C-alpha positions in Angstrom: -34.5 20.7 49.5 -34.9 17.3 51.3 -32.7 17.0 54.4 -32.5 13.3 53.9 -30.6 13.8 50.6 -27.0 14.8 50.4 -25.9 18.4 50.3 -24.3 17.8 46.9 -27.6 16.8 45.2 -29.7 19.4 47.1 -27.3 22.1 45.9 -27.1 20.9 42.4 -29.2 22.7 39.7 -31.5 20.7 37.4 -30.3 20.8 33.8 -32.3 23.7 32.3 -32.3 22.2 28.8 -33.7 18.9 30.1 -36.1 20.6 32.4 -37.6 22.7 29.6 -37.8 19.6 27.3 -39.6 17.7 30.0 -42.1 20.6 30.5 -42.7 20.7 26.8 -43.3 17.0 26.7 -45.9 17.3 29.5 -47.7 20.0 27.6 -47.7 17.9 24.5 -49.2 15.0 26.4 -51.9 17.4 27.6 -52.8 17.9 23.9 -51.1 21.3 23.5 -49.3 22.1 20.2 -45.7 22.7 21.3 -42.7 23.4 19.0 -39.5 22.3 20.6 -36.5 24.6 20.1 -34.9 23.7 23.4 -32.9 20.5 22.9 -29.5 20.4 21.2 -30.3 17.3 19.2 -29.9 16.9 15.4 -33.2 16.0 13.8 -31.5 13.8 11.2 -31.4 10.0 11.2 -28.1 8.3 11.9 -26.1 7.7 8.7 -26.9 4.3 7.2 -23.3 3.1 7.3 -23.3 3.7 11.1 -26.5 1.8 11.6 -25.2 -1.1 9.6 -22.0 -1.2 11.8 -24.2 -1.4 14.9 -26.2 -4.2 13.4 -23.1 -6.0 12.4 -21.7 -5.7 16.0 -24.9 -7.4 17.3 -24.6 -10.2 14.8 -20.9 -10.6 15.7 -22.0 -11.2 19.3 -20.4 -8.1 20.9 -22.2 -8.3 24.3 -19.5 -8.6 27.0 -18.0 -5.9 29.2 -15.8 -3.6 27.2 -12.4 -2.3 28.4 -12.9 0.5 30.8 -11.2 3.1 28.6 -12.6 1.7 25.2 -11.8 -1.0 22.7 -8.3 -0.8 21.3 -9.5 -0.6 17.7 -11.8 2.3 18.6 -8.9 4.1 20.2 -7.0 3.6 17.0 -9.9 5.1 15.0 -9.9 8.1 17.5 -6.2 8.5 17.1 -6.5 8.5 13.3 -9.4 11.0 13.5 -7.4 13.4 15.7 -4.5 13.3 13.3 -6.7 13.6 10.2 -9.0 16.4 11.4 -6.9 18.2 14.1 -3.2 17.5 13.3 -3.0 16.1 16.9 -0.9 13.0 17.7 -1.9 10.8 20.6 -1.1 7.3 21.8 -3.7 4.8 23.0 -2.8 5.5 26.6 -3.8 9.2 26.1 -7.4 8.2 24.9 -10.4 7.4 27.2 -13.8 6.5 25.7 -16.8 7.3 28.0 -20.5 7.2 28.1 -21.0 10.5 26.3 -18.8 13.6 26.3 -20.7 14.7 29.5 -19.1 11.8 31.4 -15.8 12.7 29.9 -16.2 16.2 31.4 -17.3 14.8 34.7 -14.3 12.5 34.8 -12.0 15.4 34.2 -13.5 17.5 36.9 -13.4 14.6 39.4 -9.7 13.8 38.8 -8.4 17.3 38.6 -10.3 19.5 41.0 -9.9 19.8 44.8 -12.1 21.7 47.1 -11.9 25.4 46.4 -10.1 25.2 43.0 -11.4 27.8 40.6 -12.7 26.9 37.2 -12.9 29.6 34.6 -16.0 29.6 32.5 -16.3 32.1 29.6 -19.9 32.9 29.6 -22.2 31.9 28.0 -21.2 28.3 28.6 -22.9 24.9 28.4 -25.3 24.4 31.3 -23.5 21.5 32.9 -20.0 22.9 33.2 -20.8 24.8 36.4 -22.5 22.0 38.3 -20.1 19.4 37.2 -17.3 21.6 38.6 -19.2 22.2 41.8 -19.8 18.5 42.3 -16.1 18.0 42.2 -15.5 20.7 44.8 -14.6 23.4 42.3 -15.7 27.0 42.3 -17.0 28.2 38.9 -15.8 31.7 37.9 -17.7 33.3 35.1 -15.9 35.5 32.5 -18.6 37.7 31.0 -18.6 38.3 27.3 -21.0 40.3 25.1 -23.1 39.9 22.0 -21.1 42.7 20.5 -17.9 40.6 20.7 -19.8 37.4 19.4 -19.7 36.1 23.0 -16.0 35.4 22.8 -13.5 36.1 25.7 -10.4 38.1 24.9 -6.9 37.5 26.2 -7.1 40.5 28.4 -10.4 39.3 30.0 -9.0 35.8 30.5 -5.8 37.0 32.2 -7.8 39.3 34.5 -9.8 36.4 35.7 -6.9 34.2 36.7 -6.0 33.9 40.4 -3.6 31.7 42.4 -6.6 29.3 42.9 -7.3 28.9 39.1 -7.0 25.2 38.2 -9.0 24.8 35.0 -10.7 26.6 32.2 -13.6 24.9 30.2 -14.8 26.3 27.0 -16.5 25.0 23.8 -15.8 26.0 20.2 -18.1 25.9 18.3 -19.9 27.1 21.4 -23.1 25.8 23.0 -25.1 28.0 23.4 -23.8 30.9 21.3 -22.6 29.1 18.2 -19.4 31.2 18.4 -16.2 29.8 16.9 -12.8 30.9 18.0 -10.4 31.5 15.1 -6.8 30.3 15.2 -5.6 33.9 15.9 -8.0 34.3 18.8 -7.0 30.9 20.3 -3.3 31.8 19.9 -3.9 35.0 21.9 -5.6 33.0 24.7 -2.7 30.5 24.5 -0.2 33.3 25.0 -1.8 34.0 28.3 -2.3 30.3 29.4 1.3 29.3 28.7 2.3 31.6 31.5 0.3 29.5 33.9 1.3 25.9 33.2 -0.6 24.5 36.1 -3.9 25.6 34.6 -5.5 22.7 32.6 -7.5 23.7 29.5 -10.6 21.6 28.7 -11.4 22.2 25.1 -15.0 20.9 24.3 -15.1 20.3 20.6 -18.2 18.2 20.3 -19.6 20.6 17.6 -16.3 20.6 15.6 -17.8 19.5 12.3 -20.8 21.8 12.5 -18.8 24.8 11.4 -19.8 27.3 8.8 -16.5 29.2 8.6 -14.0 26.6 7.3 -11.2 24.9 9.2 -11.7 24.0 12.9 -8.8 24.9 15.2 -8.1 23.2 18.5 -5.9 25.0 21.0 -4.1 21.7 21.6 -2.6 22.1 18.1 -0.2 24.7 19.5 2.9 22.9 20.5 3.2 24.9 23.7 -0.4 24.0 24.7 -0.4 20.3 23.9 0.6 19.1 27.4 -1.7 21.6 29.1 -4.9 20.7 27.1 -7.5 17.9 27.1 -9.7 17.7 24.0 -13.2 16.4 24.6 -15.2 15.2 21.6 -17.8 12.6 20.7 -20.2 11.4 18.0 -23.6 12.8 19.3 -23.8 16.0 17.3 -21.9 15.3 14.1 -23.3 11.9 13.5 -26.7 12.4 15.1 -25.9 9.7 17.6 -27.1 11.4 20.8 -28.7 8.3 22.3 -25.7 6.1 21.6 -23.7 7.9 24.3 -20.1 7.8 23.1 -17.7 10.5 24.0 -13.9 10.5 24.3 -10.9 12.5 25.4 -7.3 13.0 24.1 -4.8 14.5 26.5 -1.8 14.1 28.7 -1.3 10.4 29.7 -1.4 11.2 33.4 -4.8 12.7 33.1 -6.1 9.9 30.9 -4.9 7.3 33.4 -6.7 9.1 36.2 -9.9 9.3 34.1 -9.7 5.5 33.4 -9.3 4.9 37.2 -12.3 7.1 38.0 -14.5 5.5 35.3 -13.6 2.1 36.4 -15.4 2.8 39.7 -18.4 4.6 38.3 -19.6 3.0 35.0 -16.8 0.8 33.6 -16.6 0.7 29.8 -19.1 2.3 27.5 -21.8 0.4 25.5 -20.1 -2.2 23.4 -22.4 -2.0 20.4 -22.2 1.8 20.3 -18.4 1.6 20.4 -18.3 -0.7 17.4 -20.6 1.6 15.4 -18.4 4.6 16.4 -15.3 3.0 14.9 -17.1 3.1 11.5 -18.4 6.6 12.1 -14.9 8.0 12.8 -13.2 6.0 10.0 -15.3 7.7 7.5 -14.6 11.2 6.1 -16.4 14.2 7.6 -17.6 14.8 4.0 -20.1 12.0 4.6 -22.0 14.3 7.0 -21.6 17.5 5.0 -25.3 17.4 4.0 -26.3 17.9 7.7 -23.9 20.9 8.0 -25.3 22.4 4.8 -28.9 22.0 6.1 -28.0 23.6 9.4 -26.4 26.6 7.6 -29.6 27.1 5.6 -31.7 26.9 8.8 -29.3 29.4 10.4 -30.0 32.0 7.7 -33.8 31.3 7.9 -34.0 31.7 11.7 -31.8 34.8 11.7 -33.9 36.5 9.0 -37.1 35.7 10.9 -35.7 36.9 14.2 -34.6 40.2 12.6 -38.2 40.9 11.9 -39.2 40.7 15.5 -39.0 44.0 17.5 -36.7 44.1 20.5 -34.6 41.0 19.7 -30.9 41.4 19.1 -28.9 38.7 17.4 -25.4 38.1 16.1 -24.4 35.6 13.4 -23.2 32.3 15.0 -20.5 30.6 13.1 -21.1 27.0 14.2 -23.3 24.5 16.1 -27.0 24.9 15.6 -28.1 27.6 18.1 -28.9 31.3 18.1 -28.6 33.1 21.4 -30.5 36.4 21.0 -30.5 39.2 23.6 -34.1 39.7 24.7 -33.4 42.2 27.6 -35.5 44.8 25.7 -38.6 43.1 27.2 -37.5 43.2 30.8 -39.9 45.3 32.9 -42.6 45.0 30.2 -46.0 43.3 30.6 -46.9 40.8 27.9 -50.5 39.5 27.9 -50.7 40.2 31.6 -47.3 38.6 32.4 -44.6 40.9 33.8 -41.2 39.9 32.3 -38.3 40.5 34.7 -35.9 37.9 33.4 -34.9 35.6 30.6 -36.6 32.8 32.6 -39.8 34.7 32.6 -39.5 35.4 28.9 -38.7 31.8 28.1 -41.7 30.5 30.1 -44.0 33.1 28.5 -43.0 31.9 25.0 -43.8 28.3 26.1 -47.2 29.1 27.6 -48.3 31.9 25.2 -46.7 30.8 21.9 -46.2 27.1 22.4 -42.5 27.4 21.7 -39.9 25.8 23.9 -36.6 27.7 24.4 -34.0 27.8 27.2 -33.3 30.7 29.4 -29.9 32.2 29.1 -29.5 32.3 32.9 -28.7 28.6 32.7 -25.8 29.4 30.5 -24.4 32.3 32.5 -26.0 35.1 30.5 -29.2 36.5 32.0 -30.0 38.7 29.0 -30.4 36.0 26.4 -32.4 32.8 25.5 -31.2 29.9 23.4 -33.1 28.6 20.4 -32.0 25.4 18.7 -32.5 25.3 14.9 -32.0 21.6 14.9 -35.6 21.5 13.7 -37.4 21.4 10.4 -37.7 24.6 8.4 -41.5 24.3 8.7 -41.2 24.2 12.5 -38.7 27.1 12.5 -41.0 29.3 10.4 -44.1 28.4 12.5 -42.2 29.0 15.8 -40.9 32.4 14.7 -44.4 33.4 13.5 -45.9 32.5 16.9 -43.2 34.4 18.8 -43.6 37.5 16.7 -47.4 37.3 17.2 -47.3 37.1 21.0 -44.6 39.8 21.2 -46.3 42.3 18.9 -50.0 41.9 19.8 
């Protein structure tokens, strides 16, 4: 910790996924053969129709500052998408376009949280939820789940975690890192609890919405009694493989959207103009245009689960969405592997990187110290080789 820096940055954790990716890159630059299963980034190219829309935007001379909360016709495309895919009705004043869904989440934390407000985080949760909440003065409160329950929180567990200080709950479905998907019935049970506490704002992170292997996606905002209590966060990074284009957006109560617009106006102003124009085309097209990616991820899920099942001491469940597996590796705690004492998921993840040349992410970063996250947004050849290496270093 550097005393010349602010307390807020000294106390902030480094993103574990980005830190592992950086370490893997360093090792690659040293000439080591590293297979990266740490980043949540689709390995597909951007669909051609999206590329062409970006090129057209450049040719049409889009280069000026964009409106802080997004172009009007992009908002219209987002409104149409919400209605088509989620049966949600929003007006332009309820939509804010940001530089990625991460900024959308940060905006929400900054405009809603005061010092000491509690933020419920069903664990495991995406790595940045906790530190984004802390940065805004909030206090993260983890709700533990288990692999036996597919890492999903129950209504009873949710209600037990609520206190007079609870201001917000943030969750993702499909979930990063577990791949779990809440069914309509499960969400209705959670909603039955939350409607009793109308001052609690629900942040529903639906960035993996279309990477879903079980059928229809349900948003908790679809329930009429939850609509005014919920903000839906989404974007184009995962479904359209547009991670570097940095476009996210929210739909929610107008008073929250106006506050996010105000906040964003002082931080970044409007998102990249070319990326916004391309996003219009992405959202106007049917999700069927990206079904080939979803089908490939489903095949890779079967592949990696079958290979993990052949490795002693690793417990898995079957994720229903996203492109991650989140195995329990606590069997190895207290054991010595090739001279390395494994006391934690971080030890285990580092061991796999150094001994097997496979980059993963410790579950401690996601609020579950017994697991690691593996991304199968990688080629089948790399998945097969990575699992071969892991099995070899764990069984020899």
